[in-house]
Phi, psi and omega in degrees: 000139182292138174279138179267169172277099185295344179297331177299331183286349177278345180299131191283336183199176174296155177306141192310309189287322170299327177294320175299314180300321179297315181294320179294317179299319179297318180294319180298319180295327180278341183226063184298336181288339181245000185301326182287351180273353187296133171243126185263116175237029184265275182298144183277061180259138182287160182236341186270153185296159174303142178303148182300323180296323179292314181298318180296318180295321180290324175298317179298319180293323176298318178298320176301320182289346178267006181236126182304326183291333183241003179299145177232140175259233180301135176262177178299138184296339180256004177113155179287144181299326184297324179282320180297321177292318180299321179294312181300318182281333185264324184264333189245313183304318181298339179259014176074023182254131181263104173237123180281142178307327180291346178268002182255128183241115181283141180214185179269013174141160184291332177301314178300313185292326180298332174271321184294334182300335179294343177300329184255006177246148179299134181243113180075164182290346183292342181283002180112124181075200181277165177286157172296138173272116191246129178249141175224151172281159179220121007290160189212152170302121190300336182300323181300317181286307189297323180292328175288326173297312181300326183278352179090019182270004182227165166269198179286164176280144176274182180301333180271006179086354180275142184268136172299139178100346174257146175257120184261131180249109188291124174258114189231171175302321185296324179259018178065023181062026176229079183298145178284168177300151178289165179290325183259181183278152166226166177263323182221137175222139177262127174233145180222112178215131356305146193275137166250115025253351195281342185077002179292155182224127180285150175262176185297319180297321179295320180288325174300321179296321179293317180295318178299318178299314181297319179291324180293323184256008180056046183257163178249126175262126172260106193251112183262116180240043182300337183249022184306319186288354177268358178294125182270336183263112182296343179282342178286145181292130178265349177210144177294338181286356170288346181265128180304133177091351185291335181297339181270352189219010186218143168244137188240136182249132181234158181218145170263005186298315190264317181286328182252359180074031187267019182300326178263358181257320173076101172194141176197193178200160176236141174255120176238098183296153176294341185279344186274140185221162172235183183243134179276175181297332179272005175093358182277152177279133183233124176299140181274336182303312178295327179292317180294322176298314180296322178302314181291319182292336180272322192253357186213148167257012175069190188275149183303145179305317182299318180293319180294326174294323175297318178295321178302323182294340177298338182266358175286161177304319179294317180298319179297317180295320182288321177291325177299322178293321176299313182296318178300322179298309183292322179288332171295322174299317180299317179297319179296319179294316180302309182297316183293319179294320178295318178297330179279357175105005180272154171265126194237143175227167177074194177078359182269321180237012182209155182276028179235138177248126185253116195240136177283135178291157173305144182308134178079005182244127178286169185288324177289325177295322176294319175305311181297320182293315180295322177295314186286319186276319185233004177057044174246127180262122176241182177249120180292133184298333180300335179291348179258002179129172184302320181286352176275346178297138183094002179226163166219153182255135175245125180274138176270003177281096183190173172285157178295325179298318179293320179297315178300320180295320178299313180300316181296320180292318180295321180295331182275351181295142176274142176046057180305317185271003182281000000 
């Protein structure tokens, strides 16, 4: 009989969003007369159509695939050069950041890459020497935690849901949901700014402190900037590579899911500089770029040509204008949610540089209880903060990815609720 990966059995519950879907389905079956009223503000899935420039580029690419002279089969495992060049010239050069196209790896999204990066890092003490000391912020995007559990980098979860072997960095109201570096060393730390789920955004001084800490302790920062294009303040860092020295200590994950509406199309990229290195079991420094390249050439045939042509179109003048309009739409939703939730009596955070509003639950009410109440009373689906970690308890996340009509309806329903703060 085949042996399983027993680390999966340490996972404490189903992945957060399928669990939300399960609860909503159960409620719908019990209340068929109100099931059609449900408005989903939980999962961060986009609602608006793909930009016209993207659709046109993908149509052209489909036509190419229908002609023997322009048909393409297997593509480069790390992505087509035309897209990698567009990214380097469009995302980094305008901010004075030098990223070579060869350091850009195309993928089907940052979620995949945040887990796949563990392929090139030692997992558990069995790989030789001690295990990597891994830090995560709390609350946190669940993928960072769960993939480390699956890889064997943790012990079991404790009563509070935290896993032995991980170092948790509390993100709180007091520190603006941007915890500072720890006093001691770690080997790997996950950072996400603009932050999912809290909507918090780090400033330049804060990111400089993290880079200095990583260089001092020879640590690796895994920096997720899936929501970079929602940053409203141009002075805030849009890439960790804007900070001197970051090329030696950071890998950066990007996504086209939210700015380009690619959640159903799937495309993103990771930047792995040639300067960043890890340590082998014998103590020698090893560049990570060749390892990440080998990982992709062995395990992937990369993203479809048609999709990569669509992603390239995001960098055209038309594509930039259309994505800017999408972002303005979603951030306008966030502003409407912030104002409406505050008027309804809630204490609200986030939503300024990210399409997520982080809301304090009514006093004495847990996040899952608040989820149930909002679903039952006004048929609004949110994400309970407890699903993001211990520090998420007492909060819930509202996604601004929706139509304006739905956002207005959510605000009106919340305003009409009796004893919101009770």
